[in-house]
MIZAKE-246292 format. One line per 4 residues: number of its first residue (from 1); for each residue x negated, y negated, z of N, C-alpha, C. Coordinates in nm, 4 decimals, always signed. Example, Ala and Ser with C-alpha at 12.3 -4.5 7.8 and 13.67 -1.06 7.14 Angstrom:
1> -1.3190,+0.5690,+0.7800,-1.2300,+0.4500,+0.7800,-1.3200,+0.3300,+0.7800 | -1.2850,+0.2250,+0.7080,-1.3670,+0.1060,+0.7140,-1.2900,-0.0030,+0.7870
***
This chain:
1> -5.9384,-15.7405,+14.2422,-6.0337,-15.7689,+14.3480,-6.1487,-15.7248,+14.3079 | -6.2540,-15.7970,+14.3712,-6.4488,-15.8281,+14.3409,-6.4065,-15.7586,+14.5005 | -6.5609,-15.7706,+14.4440,-6.6662,-15.7038,+14.6031,-6.8253,-15.7020,+14.5755 | -6.8832,-15.7765,+14.6748,-6.9723,-15.8340,+14.6048,-7.1148,-15.7086,+14.7173
5> -7.1381,-15.6874,+14.6894,-7.3149,-15.6056,+14.6697,-7.4350,-15.6733,+14.6816 | -7.5147,-15.5886,+14.7118,-7.6135,-15.6022,+14.7574,-7.7094,-15.4809,+14.6279 | -7.8071,-15.5382,+14.5849,-7.8532,-15.4311,+14.4543,-8.0328,-15.4937,+14.4227 | -8.0923,-15.3802,+14.4988,-8.2770,-15.4038,+14.4700,-8.2983,-15.4394,+14.3221
9> -8.3807,-15.5022,+14.2873,-8.3804,-15.5906,+14.2207,-8.4321,-15.4757,+14.0650 | -8.4724,-15.3881,+14.1132,-8.4839,-15.2834,+13.9812,-8.3573,-15.2517,+13.9535 | -8.3126,-15.1692,+14.0559,-8.1863,-15.1069,+13.9736,-8.0506,-15.2272,+13.9642 | -8.0764,-15.3329,+14.0236,-8.0517,-15.4976,+13.8854,-8.0628,-15.4864,+13.7315
13> -8.2051,-15.5075,+13.7429,-8.2435,-15.5227,+13.5649,-8.2005,-15.2846,+13.5629 | -8.2021,-15.2725,+13.6210,-8.1605,-15.1873,+13.5245,-7.9762,-15.1331,+13.4913 | -7.9165,-15.1878,+13.5160,-7.7412,-15.1789,+13.5122,-7.7594,-15.3517,+13.3688 | -7.8950,-15.4911,+13.4015,-7.8627,-15.5597,+13.3158,-7.9276,-15.4464,+13.1838
17> -8.0284,-15.3944,+13.1806,-8.0653,-15.3335,+13.0762,-7.8971,-15.3013,+12.9737 | -7.8662,-15.2275,+13.0795,-7.7580,-15.1515,+13.0161,-7.5832,-15.2098,+12.9701 | -7.6127,-15.3284,+13.0716,-7.4742,-15.4061,+13.0071,-7.5190,-15.4743,+12.8987 | -7.3491,-15.4778,+12.8112,-7.3642,-15.5340,+12.6959,-7.3064,-15.6981,+12.6566
21> -7.3576,-15.7394,+12.5617,-7.2815,-15.9063,+12.5715,-7.1556,-15.9400,+12.5574 | -7.0741,-15.8068,+12.4671,-6.9241,-15.8100,+12.6225,-6.8901,-15.7639,+12.6834 | -6.9225,-15.7660,+12.7848,-6.8698,-15.6541,+12.8991,-6.8986,-15.6939,+12.9945 | -6.9015,-15.7035,+13.0952,-6.9004,-15.7054,+13.2733,-6.9874,-15.6175,+13.3531
25> -7.0537,-15.6611,+13.4453,-7.1665,-15.5633,+13.5228,-7.0846,-15.4389,+13.5487 | -7.0036,-15.4761,+13.5779,-6.8836,-15.3821,+13.6447,-6.8392,-15.2143,+13.5190 | -6.8445,-15.3083,+13.3152,-6.8252,-15.2012,+13.2966,-6.9521,-15.1364,+13.2898 | -7.0495,-15.2103,+13.2767,-7.2257,-15.0712,+13.2457,-7.2262,-14.9838,+13.4251
29> -7.2031,-15.0620,+13.4865,-7.1886,-14.9427,+13.6376,-7.0846,-14.8316,+13.5828 | -6.9785,-14.8950,+13.5829,-6.8446,-14.7515,+13.4930,-6.9517,-14.6714,+13.4036 | -6.9770,-14.7186,+13.3732,-7.0485,-14.6069,+13.2140,-7.1827,-14.5660,+13.2643 | -7.2688,-14.6475,+13.4149,-7.3359,-14.5997,+13.4125,-7.3353,-14.4248,+13.5314
33> -7.2798,-14.3838,+13.6041,-7.2035,-14.3599,+13.6170,-7.1149,-14.2323,+13.6273 | -7.0557,-14.2964,+13.4848,-6.9733,-14.2212,+13.4221,-6.8047,-14.0984,+13.4829 | -6.7750,-14.2043,+13.5187,-6.6883,-14.2071,+13.6395,-6.6840,-14.1086,+13.7521 | -6.8098,-14.0869,+13.8079,-6.7349,-13.9707,+13.8621,-6.8454,-14.0321,+14.0143
37> -6.7580,-14.0120,+14.1535,-6.8268,-14.0255,+14.2616,-6.9289,-13.9421,+14.2989 | -7.0037,-13.9735,+14.4233,-7.0624,-13.8977,+14.4609,-7.0038,-13.7381,+14.5730 | -6.8823,-13.7888,+14.6222,-6.7880,-13.6873,+14.6439,-6.7408,-13.6042,+14.5400 | -6.7922,-13.5924,+14.3762,-6.7905,-13.4649,+14.3359,-6.9522,-13.4334,+14.2515
41> -7.0225,-13.4834,+14.2711,-7.1760,-13.4435,+14.2377,-7.1786,-13.3628,+14.3491 | -7.1136,-13.3405,+14.4957,-7.1535,-13.2801,+14.6020,-7.0784,-13.1541,+14.5559 | -6.9725,-13.1797,+14.4757,-6.8773,-13.0609,+14.4582,-6.9568,-12.9453,+14.2930 | -6.9985,-13.0040,+14.2526,-7.0820,-13.0267,+14.1732,-7.2125,-12.9259,+14.2070
45> -7.2711,-12.9619,+14.2539,-7.3944,-12.8843,+14.4126,-7.3674,-12.7114,+14.4755 | -7.2490,-12.8316,+14.5342,-7.1919,-12.6659,+14.5414,-7.1523,-12.5040,+14.4608 | -7.0716,-12.5663,+14.3753,-7.0516,-12.4511,+14.2917,-7.1401,-12.4417,+14.2593 | -7.2515,-12.4423,+14.1792,-7.3695,-12.3959,+14.1531,-7.4388,-12.3286,+14.2266
49> -7.4942,-12.3959,+14.3149,-7.5508,-12.3213,+14.4364,-7.4429,-12.1600,+14.4860 | -7.3276,-12.1644,+14.3841,-7.2406,-12.0735,+14.4549,-7.2083,-11.9616,+14.3320 | -7.3266,-12.0183,+14.2560,-7.3064,-11.9578,+14.0615,-7.4477,-11.8350,+14.1078 | -7.5358,-11.9182,+14.1795,-7.6974,-11.8260,+14.1732,-7.6667,-11.7537,+14.2844
***
């Protein structure tokens, strides 16, 4: 399944710059986010605050 998303020009250019010739934009985005979701990042932040 595919989805359409609007991106600011600078964000699009950053993704395009990391896209490999033999890969898709989805591959580039997946590489950029490293398999983490924003939900995961919230949990990391909470763990860091608890340790402080």
